[in-house]
C-alpha distance (Angstrom), angle and dihedral (degrees) to the residues before:
residue distance angle dihedral
X1 . . .
X2 3.83 . .
X3 3.80 116.4 .
X4 3.88 94.1 -105.2
X5 3.75 90.0 54.4
X6 3.79 93.6 50.1
X7 3.77 91.2 46.2
X8 3.82 91.6 51.6
X9 3.78 93.0 48.4
X10 3.82 92.1 48.9
X11 3.80 92.5 50.0
X12 3.75 92.5 54.4
X13 3.81 99.2 35.0
X14 3.76 91.8 51.7
X15 3.84 94.5 141.2
X16 3.81 95.7 47.6
X17 3.83 97.6 78.6
X18 3.78 87.2 60.6
X19 3.80 93.4 50.8
X20 3.74 90.6 96.7
X21 3.79 111.6 -14.9
X22 3.80 103.1 -118.0
X23 3.83 90.7 0.6
X24 3.81 95.6 105.4
X25 3.79 130.9 95.8
X26 3.76 131.1 -176.2
X27 3.90 115.8 -156.7
X28 3.79 121.2 -169.2
X29 2.98 153.8 -152.2
X30 3.85 92.9 15.9
X31 3.73 132.4 159.3
X32 3.79 141.5 168.2
X33 3.81 112.8 -86.6
X34 3.79 94.3 -122.0
X35 3.80 112.2 39.4
X36 3.81 94.8 -175.7
X37 3.86 91.4 65.2
X38 3.77 91.9 64.2
X39 3.80 92.6 89.5
X40 3.81 89.3 72.5
X41 3.80 91.4 59.0
X42 3.79 132.9 71.7
X43 3.81 93.0 -108.5
X44 3.79 96.7 179.1
X45 3.80 92.9 75.5
X46 3.78 129.1 79.4
X47 3.82 118.2 -132.7
X48 3.76 123.8 -132.3
X49 3.74 116.0 -175.6
X50 3.72 120.9 -165.8
X51 3.80 125.8 -170.0
X52 3.77 115.8 -161.7
X53 3.80 133.7 -148.4
X54 3.78 101.9 -93.8
X55 3.75 102.9 71.2
X56 3.84 137.6 -45.2
X57 3.61 136.1 -87.9
X58 7.36 127.6 130.7
X59 3.67 139.1 -57.5
X60 3.79 74.7 0.9
X61 3.84 139.4 82.5
X62 3.76 119.3 -91.6
X63 3.77 123.6 -159.8
X64 3.81 128.3 -151.9
X65 3.75 126.0 -101.1
X66 3.78 114.9 -38.2
X67 3.75 147.5 96.6
X68 3.73 129.7 -94.9
X69 3.75 142.6 149.7
X70 3.74 133.0 -153.4
X71 3.76 123.6 -130.8
X72 3.81 90.9 -149.0
X73 3.80 88.9 97.1
X74 3.82 92.2 -63.1
X75 3.80 94.8 -52.8
X76 3.81 113.8 150.4
X77 3.83 95.9 -174.5
X78 3.77 133.6 57.9
X79 3.77 134.8 -173.6
X80 3.81 118.3 -148.1
X81 3.76 93.5 -146.9
X82 3.88 137.6 90.7
X83 3.80 88.5 -99.7
X84 3.84 134.6 15.4
X85 3.83 106.7 -88.7
X86 3.83 117.4 -124.3
X87 3.83 91.5 -110.5
X88 3.82 90.0 64.2
X89 3.76 99.1 42.5
X90 3.79 120.6 107.0
X91 3.82 142.0 111.0
X92 3.80 93.7 -52.7
X93 3.79 121.3 82.5
X94 3.79 115.1 -107.3
X95 3.84 127.5 -168.1
X96 3.80 124.3 -140.0
X97 3.79 129.6 -155.0
X98 3.78 125.4 -175.6
X99 3.84 120.0 -172.2
X100 3.79 112.3 -128.0
X101 3.76 130.1 -148.7
X102 3.78 91.3 -153.7
X103 3.84 121.9 104.3
X104 3.79 113.0 -80.1
X105 3.88 115.3 -103.3
X106 3.75 119.1 -113.4
X107 3.80 121.7 -111.7
X108 3.82 87.9 -114.0
X109 3.77 92.1 57.6
X110 3.82 92.2 47.8
X111 3.83 90.2 51.0
X112 3.79 92.1 50.6
X113 3.77 93.1 49.5
X114 3.80 88.7 48.8
X115 3.82 91.5 54.0
X116 3.82 90.8 47.8
X117 3.82 90.4 55.0
X118 3.81 94.5 41.0
X119 3.81 95.6 102.6
X120 3.81 96.8 41.6
X121 3.83 109.1 87.9
X122 3.84 94.6 -159.7
X123 3.82 99.8 40.9
X124 3.83 92.0 40.9
X125 3.77 92.0 55.0
X126 3.81 92.0 46.4
X127 3.77 91.2 47.4
X128 3.80 90.6 52.4
X129 3.80 90.4 52.5
X130 3.73 91.5 49.9
X131 3.82 92.8 51.5
X132 3.82 88.9 47.6
X133 3.80 91.0 55.2
X134 3.79 90.5 44.6
X135 3.74 89.5 53.2
X136 3.80 92.3 54.3
X137 3.84 88.7 53.0
X138 3.85 91.1 52.8
X139 3.81 111.2 134.3
X140 3.81 93.0 23.8
X141 3.78 110.3 111.9
X142 3.84 109.6 -136.7
X143 3.77 112.9 -107.6
X144 3.78 141.2 152.7
X145 3.79 99.2 -142.4
X146 3.80 121.6 111.9
X147 3.86 92.0 -112.9
X148 3.85 88.9 52.4
X149 3.76 91.3 56.9
X150 3.89 91.4 47.9
X151 3.80 91.4 50.6
X152 3.76 93.4 46.2
X153 3.84 93.7 50.7
X154 3.82 89.5 48.2
X155 3.83 91.1 51.0
X156 3.83 89.9 59.3
X157 3.79 99.4 38.9
X158 3.80 95.6 47.3
X159 3.81 94.2 56.3
X160 3.86 116.1 100.1
X161 3.83 89.9 -131.0
X162 3.77 94.6 37.8
X163 3.88 129.2 109.9
X164 3.78 118.9 -75.8
X165 3.78 93.6 -146.2
X166 3.80 130.9 48.3
X167 3.78 132.5 179.7
X168 3.76 122.0 -157.7
X169 3.77 122.4 -166.0
X170 3.79 122.1 -156.6
X171 3.80 122.4 -176.8
X172 3.79 134.3 -159.7
X173 3.77 99.1 72.9
X174 3.83 96.8 114.3
X175 3.82 93.6 99.0
X176 3.76 104.3 179.5
X177 3.79 90.2 147.4
X178 3.83 134.9 32.2
X179 3.75 93.0 5.0
X180 3.83 97.4 167.5
X181 3.78 93.8 60.8
X182 3.81 97.9 33.8
X183 3.80 94.5 47.9
X184 3.80 90.1 50.6
X185 3.85 90.0 57.0
X186 3.83 92.2 44.1
X187 3.80 94.6 51.1
X188 3.82 92.6 46.8
X189 3.85 89.6 52.0
X190 3.79 91.5 49.1
X191 3.83 89.3 48.8
X192 3.79 91.1 51.8
X193 3.79 93.4 46.9
X194 3.82 94.3 50.7
X195 3.84 92.3 46.7
X196 3.83 89.6 51.9
X197 3.81 90.9 49.5
X198 3.78 91.6 51.2
X199 3.80 95.9 44.6
X200 3.80 92.5 50.7
X201 3.81 98.1 42.8
X202 3.75 89.4 65.2
X203 3.85 113.7 -176.4
X204 3.82 90.1 -4.2
X205 3.81 87.8 73.1
X206 3.83 88.6 75.5
X207 3.78 88.9 65.6
X208 3.78 97.7 40.0
X209 3.81 132.9 105.0
X210 3.82 120.9 -164.3
X211 3.81 118.1 -166.9
X212 3.79 115.2 -164.7
X213 3.79 113.9 -168.5
X214 3.80 143.2 142.0
X215 3.79 131.3 -141.6
X216 3.81 95.8 -118.0
X217 3.78 142.8 1.6
X218 3.79 134.1 -123.8
X219 3.79 133.3 -101.2
X220 3.82 115.8 -85.9
X221 3.77 93.0 -125.7
X222 3.82 127.4 62.3
X223 3.77 115.1 -115.5
X224 3.79 127.8 -134.6
X225 3.85 94.7 -83.6
X226 3.81 98.6 54.2
X227 3.76 93.9 -97.1
X228 3.80 140.2 91.1
X229 3.79 131.4 -114.2
X230 3.78 132.1 -131.5
X231 3.79 109.1 -60.1
X232 3.80 140.5 165.2
X233 3.83 119.8 -109.0
X234 3.76 125.6 46.1
X235 3.82 138.4 156.0
X236 3.81 131.7 -87.5
X237 3.84 127.1 -159.2
X238 3.79 133.7 -154.6
X239 3.76 122.0 -156.7
X240 3.80 135.0 171.2
X241 3.73 144.1 83.6
X242 3.77 92.4 -84.3
X243 3.81 93.7 57.1
X244 3.78 121.3 103.5
X245 3.78 90.9 -137.3
X246 3.75 145.6 159.8
X247 3.78 92.5 95.9
X248 3.82 145.2 106.8
X249 3.81 109.1 -142.5
X250 3.81 105.7 -159.8
X251 3.76 148.0 135.8
X252 3.79 97.5 -161.5
X253 3.89 111.2 -151.4
X254 3.77 96.9 -170.7
X255 3.80 133.0 -122.9
X256 3.83 100.4 -103.6
X257 3.81 110.1 128.4
X258 3.83 90.2 -111.9
X259 3.78 90.7 55.0
X260 3.80 97.3 52.0
X261 3.81 122.4 104.1
X262 3.83 107.7 -109.1
X263 3.84 86.7 -9.4
X264 3.79 92.1 -75.6
X265 3.85 114.0 60.1
X266 3.76 138.8 59.9
X267 3.76 105.7 -96.9
X268 3.86 115.5 -117.8
X269 3.80 115.3 -127.9
X270 3.81 97.7 169.8
X271 3.81 125.1 51.1
X272 3.80 115.3 -126.7
X273 3.82 86.3 -149.6
X274 3.82 87.8 58.9
X275 3.78 90.9 51.5
X276 3.81 94.3 47.5
X277 3.83 92.2 46.1
X278 3.81 91.0 48.7
X279 3.78 93.9 50.4
X280 3.79 92.7 47.0
X281 3.80 94.1 46.6
X282 3.78 95.7 48.1
X283 3.80 93.3 42.0
X284 3.79 92.8 52.8
X285 3.77 97.3 34.0
X286 3.80 94.8 -122.8
X287 3.81 132.9 133.6
X288 3.85 111.2 -71.9
X289 3.81 95.5 -145.0
X290 3.82 92.2 49.4
X291 3.81 90.6 47.2
X292 3.80 93.1 50.9
X293 3.86 93.0 49.5
X294 3.79 92.2 46.7
X295 3.82 95.4 48.5
X296 3.80 98.2 37.5
X297 3.84 108.8 19.9
X298 3.81 94.9 166.4
X299 3.80 98.4 41.8
X300 3.77 124.9 101.9
X301 3.81 104.1 -159.2
X302 3.81 102.3 132.4
X303 3.76 125.8 -121.7
X304 3.83 118.1 -11.9
X305 3.83 114.0 -102.6
X306 3.77 115.7 -95.0
X307 3.76 138.4 -157.2
X308 3.83 94.0 44.4
X309 3.81 100.4 120.0
X310 3.80 128.9 55.5
X311 3.80 114.6 -112.0
């Protein structure tokens, strides 16, 4: 990343260096292995993956070795979004929880809805899961601010019977116009959310990995409206007490016109899939090659990255 980009990121992520001392890595330039598949994904959202302290398992947090179960009908992963994002979908069941700005329902209303769904096998089961998730969020005032989301995620992940994996979505990164000012606000919000997550996880932060990534990068050149358009390579960040940090992992290709991908984009030299597979494998203590093939069966990104997590 050029010096101006690093300086801008550091100015607006000013709390991130303290999120774990040397437990922070920056990886760039990264990209998904198959760019053409991006159309099937909601590419306007950033992905923050958190791995909790009970075991390991993307876009989500993975803990170190350990055992744990989730009372949300056995679910060990949760998405803090209105729906489960594509990156967290698969054969395993995943819960979702979206904070609401509406007034909280009374206990009487909840009881009446429960009785109404009592005889419906599908709705009754779904209602039970929703109440279980609501119970985990007890004590957390609903809010839409970045720090509210960080505190909420921590309240789930820090519980002994809570999920091991959480995925947080944040929007607003599609900066086609006014990028300088919009990106400043986005980075500050991300910084605030991560700090709230760390502060509210307590000791569990020491066993936590947070992967921050996006589905695609931006063009190398600014467009006519002070922004950038959809590109290829971007950057990914790792935070958390379990991260072997203090490093920049990069093979910088340069920004000369002859070095750009398709003469417009920063050229990726590290596969995002390889980073995700490496984090998951080392977090859960499982074989890297098997993890990569299971998570990304059609990708060809080489061996998953190693040496990311403290042992």
